[in-house]
C-alpha positions as CSV (number, residue, x, y, z in Angstrom):
1,M,49.7,68.1,68.9
2,F,52.8,66.2,68.0
3,T,55.0,66.3,64.9
4,L,54.6,63.0,63.1
5,A,57.5,61.5,61.1
6,P,56.7,58.7,58.7
7,N,59.5,56.1,58.5
8,I,60.6,56.2,54.8
9,D,62.1,52.7,55.0
10,L,58.6,51.3,55.7
11,L,56.2,54.0,54.3
12,Y,55.7,55.6,50.9
13,T,57.2,52.6,49.2
14,E,54.6,53.3,46.5
15,A,57.0,56.1,45.4
16,G,59.7,53.5,44.5
17,D,63.0,52.4,46.0
18,D,64.6,55.9,46.0
19,L,64.4,57.4,49.5
20,A,64.5,60.9,47.9
21,D,61.2,60.1,46.1
22,R,59.7,58.9,49.3
23,V,60.6,62.2,51.0
24,R,58.8,64.0,48.1
25,A,55.7,61.7,48.6
26,A,55.6,62.4,52.3
27,A,55.9,66.1,51.6
28,A,53.0,65.9,49.2
29,D,50.9,64.2,51.9
30,G,51.6,67.2,54.2
31,F,54.4,65.9,56.4
32,D,57.3,68.2,57.2
33,T,59.4,65.5,59.0
34,V,60.4,61.9,58.3
35,E,62.6,59.3,59.9
36,M,64.7,56.6,58.5
37,W,66.9,53.6,59.4
38,G,70.6,53.4,58.5
39,T,72.5,55.5,56.0
40,V,74.9,52.7,55.0
41,G,74.7,52.3,51.2
42,R,72.3,55.2,50.8
43,D,72.8,58.1,48.5
44,V,73.0,60.7,51.3
45,P,73.7,63.7,49.0
46,A,70.6,62.9,46.9
47,L,68.5,62.5,50.0
48,A,69.9,65.8,51.4
49,A,69.0,67.5,48.1
50,A,65.4,66.2,48.3
51,L,65.1,67.4,51.9
52,Q,66.3,70.9,50.9
53,E,63.9,70.9,47.9
54,T,60.9,70.0,49.9
55,G,61.7,71.6,53.3
56,V,61.3,68.3,55.0
57,A,63.5,67.4,58.1
58,V,64.9,64.0,59.1
59,S,64.2,63.4,62.8
60,S,66.3,60.2,63.4
61,V,68.7,57.8,61.7
62,L,69.9,54.4,62.9
63,S,73.5,53.6,63.7
64,L,75.0,50.5,62.1
65,P,76.5,48.0,62.7
66,R,74.5,46.7,65.7
67,T,76.7,45.4,68.5
68,N,76.1,43.0,71.4
69,F,77.8,45.3,73.8
70,A,78.1,43.0,76.8
71,W,79.8,40.1,74.9
72,P,83.5,39.8,75.6
73,N,84.3,39.6,71.9
74,A,82.2,42.6,70.9
75,D,83.8,44.6,68.1
76,L,83.5,47.9,69.8
77,E,85.8,49.8,67.4
78,A,83.5,48.8,64.6
79,F,80.6,50.2,66.7
80,Y,82.4,53.4,67.5
81,A,83.3,53.9,63.8
82,G,79.7,53.1,62.8
83,V,78.3,55.7,65.2
84,A,80.9,58.3,64.0
85,S,80.0,57.6,60.3
86,T,76.3,57.8,61.0
87,M,76.7,61.0,62.8
88,A,78.6,62.5,59.8
89,D,75.7,61.4,57.6
90,A,73.2,62.8,60.1
91,R,74.9,66.2,60.0
92,A,74.8,66.1,56.2
93,L,71.0,65.5,56.5
94,G,70.4,68.1,59.2
95,C,69.4,65.3,61.6
96,P,69.8,65.9,65.3
97,R,69.9,62.4,66.7
98,V,71.2,58.9,66.0
99,V,69.5,55.8,67.4
100,V,71.5,53.0,69.0
101,G,70.3,49.6,70.4
102,S,71.8,47.2,72.9
103,G,71.9,43.9,71.0
104,A,71.7,40.6,73.0
105,G,72.7,40.1,76.6
106,F,75.5,37.8,77.8
107,S,74.2,35.1,80.1
108,A,77.6,34.6,81.9
109,M,77.5,38.2,83.2
110,K,75.0,39.5,85.7
111,R,72.6,42.3,84.5
112,P,74.0,45.1,86.8
113,A,77.5,44.4,85.4
114,Q,76.2,44.5,81.8
115,H,74.3,47.8,82.5
116,A,77.6,49.2,83.9
117,R,79.5,48.0,80.8
118,L,76.9,49.5,78.4
119,A,77.0,52.8,80.3
120,E,80.8,52.9,80.0
121,I,80.6,52.2,76.3
122,L,78.0,54.9,75.7
123,T,80.0,57.4,77.7
124,E,83.0,56.6,75.5
125,V,80.8,57.2,72.4
126,L,79.8,60.6,73.8
127,E,83.4,61.6,74.5
128,R,84.5,60.6,71.0
129,T,81.7,62.6,69.4
130,A,81.7,65.5,71.7
131,D,82.0,68.0,68.8
132,S,79.5,66.3,66.5
133,G,76.4,68.4,67.3
134,V,74.4,65.1,67.1
135,D,72.8,63.4,70.1
136,I,72.2,59.7,70.8
137,V,68.9,58.0,71.7
138,L,69.1,54.6,73.3
139,E,66.4,52.2,72.2
140,P,64.9,49.3,74.3
141,V,63.0,46.8,72.2
142,N,60.5,44.0,73.0
143,S,61.7,40.4,73.4
144,R,58.3,38.9,73.4
145,V,57.7,39.1,69.6
146,D,60.3,40.9,67.6
147,H,63.7,40.7,69.3
148,P,64.1,37.5,71.3
149,G,67.1,37.7,73.6
150,A,67.3,41.5,73.4
151,F,69.3,42.9,76.4
152,L,67.4,46.1,76.9
153,D,63.9,44.6,76.5
154,H,62.3,46.7,79.2
155,T,62.3,50.5,79.3
156,E,63.3,50.4,83.0
157,Y,66.6,48.8,82.0
158,A,67.3,51.5,79.5
159,I,66.4,54.1,82.1
160,E,69.0,52.7,84.5
161,V,71.7,52.8,81.8
162,A,70.8,56.3,80.7
163,R,70.8,57.6,84.3
164,A,74.2,55.9,84.9
165,V,75.6,57.8,81.8
166,G,74.1,61.0,83.1
167,S,74.6,63.1,79.9
168,P,72.0,65.4,78.3
169,R,73.3,64.1,75.0
170,L,72.0,60.6,75.8
171,T,68.2,60.2,76.0
172,L,65.8,57.3,75.4
173,L,63.7,56.3,72.4
174,Y,60.3,55.4,73.9
175,D,58.6,53.2,71.3
176,L,55.0,52.6,72.3
177,Y,54.8,49.5,70.2
178,H,57.7,47.8,72.0
179,S,56.5,49.0,75.4
180,L,52.9,47.7,74.9
181,T,54.1,44.5,73.3
182,Q,56.3,43.9,76.4
183,R,53.2,44.6,78.5
184,E,54.5,47.6,80.3
185,S,52.3,50.2,81.9
186,V,52.7,53.2,79.6
187,E,51.7,55.6,82.4
188,G,54.1,54.1,84.9
189,T,56.9,53.8,82.4
190,L,56.6,57.4,81.4
191,A,56.7,58.5,85.0
192,A,59.8,56.5,85.6
193,A,61.5,57.9,82.5
194,S,60.7,61.5,83.4
195,G,63.1,63.9,81.8
196,L,64.8,61.1,79.8
197,I,62.7,60.6,76.7
198,G,64.3,62.3,73.7
199,Y,62.3,60.6,70.9
200,A,59.2,58.5,70.5
201,Q,57.8,56.0,68.0
202,L,54.6,54.0,67.5
203,A,52.9,51.1,65.8
204,D,49.7,49.3,66.7
205,V,49.5,46.1,68.8
206,P,49.2,43.3,67.8
207,G,50.8,43.1,64.4
208,R,52.9,46.3,64.2
209,G,50.6,47.8,61.6
210,E,49.2,51.3,61.3
211,P,47.1,52.8,64.2
212,G,43.6,51.4,63.7
213,S,44.8,47.9,62.6
214,G,45.2,46.6,66.1
215,T,43.6,47.1,69.5
216,V,45.4,50.2,71.0
217,D,43.4,53.2,72.0
218,W,45.7,55.8,70.4
219,S,43.9,58.8,71.7
220,E,44.6,57.6,75.2
221,Q,48.2,56.7,74.6
222,L,49.0,60.0,72.9
223,R,47.4,61.9,75.8
224,L,49.5,60.0,78.3
225,L,52.6,60.9,76.3
226,Q,51.5,64.5,76.2
227,A,50.7,64.5,80.0
228,A,54.1,63.2,80.7
229,G,55.6,66.3,79.2
230,Y,56.8,64.9,75.9
231,T,56.5,67.5,73.1
232,G,58.9,66.1,70.5
233,V,58.6,64.1,67.3
234,I,56.7,60.7,67.1
235,G,58.2,58.4,64.4
236,L,55.6,56.3,62.5
237,E,57.6,53.1,62.4
238,F,54.9,50.7,61.4
239,V,54.4,48.1,58.6
240,P,51.3,49.3,56.7
241,T,48.5,47.0,55.7
242,Q,47.3,49.4,53.0
243,A,48.6,52.3,50.9
244,T,50.6,54.8,52.9
245,S,48.2,57.7,52.5
246,S,45.4,55.7,53.9
247,A,47.5,54.0,56.6
248,V,48.6,57.3,58.1
249,A,45.2,58.9,58.1
250,E,43.9,57.6,61.5
251,I,46.9,58.7,63.5
252,V,47.0,62.1,61.7
253,R,43.3,62.5,62.7
254,I,43.9,61.5,66.3
255,N,46.9,63.8,66.6
256,S,45.0,66.7,65.2
257,E,42.4,66.4,67.9
258,L,44.9,66.5,70.9
């Protein structure tokens, strides 16, 4: 059975705009872990207090600003500063990982060269944050529906970059929604990513709603993830079509039966 982490930017909105109140709502529903997007403009001390009050942990936060790494005019210093700032917030929240994406590709540069450039940039990030105690997860996203033009739009590309970096502090975020939307073979992709997956997320396909709103056999997908040796947290990063307590019920049931 996996630890499930509702995304409090998308779920428990019934509790209001305050993320601290959403943490309390998730705790009342029986969750001991949540995930979130960026910390920029958020009341991190209040959120940290709510986590301490409820005993809930934060499994991931998203680094901002996003950067198109391969572009010649990419503002890498802003990216490095954003990662460092997000890691400081992650430490304050007791969160062990920060999520980074790749942005868009640059058509004038061949893909292998862009992979090499991205690996160099991520290696620099790791060197600059060596004493942070926070790791990085690299996220590939689908380009078919949600992120047209995304550079790392197949998990295999992110695998190549992660292996080029070769650090235990850099792993992959494997999002079943993005993988299935991109029409990847989940079993084959998990085999190729063996030893690299540091975090997972899900949403149903099509529509990115809660499990049960689309056509995915979630019992099968979670078993594949389990068989591949993943034992970590699964973030519930979906857009609910009903109240959160009802929207999470099916995946909670399926997870409990593993």
